[in-house]
N, C-alpha and C positions, 0 to 999 in steps of 0.2 A: 329442233325437234320440238315438235308441239305437243301438249299434254295430251290430246286424243290419242296422239299417236302411242304415247307411252302407255294409256290406259289398253290399249287393243293388243300390247303384248304380254307373253306369259312372264313368270319369274326368271324362267332358265333363258330368254331373251333379252331381260333388262338385264341379267347379270352380264349374258356375252356383250350386249351394247356399253355396257358400262365399262368394260374391260379395253374394247377398243376406243373408248374416248379418253380413257386414262393415258392410252399408248399413244393416240393422237397429242394429247396434252403434252406427254414427255417430248416426242418429235417437234411441236412448235416452241417449248421452252429450249430447247437444243438448238434449233435455227434462230430463235432471239438472241440467244448467247453469243452467237458467230454472226451476228448482223444480217442472216440472209431471209428473214422473216417478211412475205411479201403483205400480209393482211395481219396485221396485229389484232384487229379487233375480232381476228376468228377466236384466240385464246379467252376471249370474255365469254363467246357464247358456246365454246365447249364447255368450259367452267359452269356456266349455268344449266347446261344439258346434264353434265355430271349431277347438280344438286338436285334438280328433277327429278334424275332417275333415283337417286338414294333417297330422297324424301317420297318418293311413290313406293319403292321397298319396304322402307319402315311404316309405312301407312298400312300395308298387306300384313306386316308382323301382329299387328294388335288388332 
């Protein structure tokens, strides 16, 4: 997810996307635990997306 995409989203959409990404990260961690993870780099990408969204939400609060 690019920064430009995040800037175009509303706060409600960002919160919804954040929940989806957290769920995806949970599923990826579960797959990793049972050695069924196809792309381990996806976990890193999802974590970065979560951080980007949280950062943007925090900036909007101020």
